[in-house]
C-alpha positions as CSV (number, residue, x, y, z in Angstrom):
1,M,0.0,0.0,0.0
2,K,1.3,3.4,-0.9
3,I,0.5,6.6,1.1
4,N,0.8,9.9,-0.6
5,N,1.1,13.2,1.2
6,L,-2.2,15.0,0.7
7,G,-3.0,18.6,1.6
8,T,-0.6,20.7,3.6
9,S,0.7,18.0,5.9
10,G,3.9,17.7,3.9
11,I,4.8,21.4,4.1
12,N,6.7,22.8,7.0
13,P,5.4,26.5,7.5
14,Y,8.3,27.3,9.8
15,K,10.9,26.4,7.2
16,R,9.1,28.6,4.7
17,Q,9.2,31.5,7.1
18,M,12.9,31.0,7.7
19,N,13.5,31.0,3.9
20,K,11.6,34.3,3.6
21,L,13.7,35.8,6.3
22,E,17.0,34.6,4.7
23,N,16.0,36.0,1.4
24,M,15.1,39.4,2.9
25,S,18.4,39.6,4.8
26,K,20.3,38.9,1.6
27,T,18.6,41.7,-0.3
28,S,18.5,44.4,2.3
29,K,21.6,46.6,2.9
30,P,23.1,46.8,6.3
31,T,22.5,50.1,8.1
32,I,25.1,51.9,10.2
33,D,24.0,53.0,13.7
34,K,24.5,56.6,14.6
35,V,24.8,58.3,18.0
36,E,24.1,62.0,18.4
37,I,25.1,63.9,21.5
38,S,22.9,66.8,22.5
39,S,24.3,70.2,23.2
40,T,23.3,69.9,26.8
41,A,25.3,66.7,27.2
42,K,28.3,68.4,25.5
43,E,28.0,71.3,28.0
44,M,27.9,68.8,30.9
45,R,31.0,67.0,29.6
46,Q,33.1,70.2,29.8
47,V,35.2,70.7,32.9
48,T,34.5,74.0,34.6
49,S,35.8,75.8,37.6
50,Y,32.6,74.9,39.4
51,S,33.5,71.2,39.2
52,V,37.1,71.9,40.5
53,E,35.7,73.8,43.5
54,R,33.2,71.0,44.1
55,Q,36.0,68.4,44.0
56,E,38.0,70.4,46.6
57,K,34.9,70.5,48.8
58,V,34.4,66.8,48.5
59,E,38.0,66.1,49.4
60,K,37.7,68.3,52.5
61,L,34.5,66.4,53.5
62,K,36.3,63.1,53.0
63,V,39.1,64.1,55.3
64,Q,36.6,65.3,58.0
65,L,34.7,62.0,57.8
66,E,37.9,59.9,58.1
67,N,39.0,62.0,61.1
68,G,35.6,61.8,62.7
69,N,35.3,65.7,62.8
70,Y,32.3,65.9,60.4
71,K,29.1,67.2,62.2
72,V,25.8,67.2,60.4
73,D,23.8,70.4,60.9
74,T,20.3,68.9,61.2
75,R,18.5,72.3,60.9
76,E,20.3,73.1,57.7
77,V,19.4,69.6,56.3
78,A,15.7,70.0,57.3
79,Q,15.5,73.5,55.8
80,S,17.0,72.2,52.5
81,L,14.5,69.4,52.4
82,Y,11.7,71.7,53.2
83,N,12.8,74.1,50.4
84,F,13.2,71.3,47.9
85,Y,9.7,69.8,48.5
86,K,7.9,73.1,49.1
87,I,5.1,73.5,46.7
């Protein structure tokens, strides 16, 4: 007895889809990715005197923390938080 493939049972739809994808990738040209940096980011990248002053302040705070001389002014912290979240 001979059995023939009738209908779509002999066709693999996944293989057909893969063939389509392979053909598309062969015909399409590869694109080159681009990155654009905004003017704001460029400004942030530049080193200013403000960042030098800030670095000096951070170094002083590090020394104070290491020596145990750093004291937190709770009133100043509370006032800053209040001003930040004030509506």
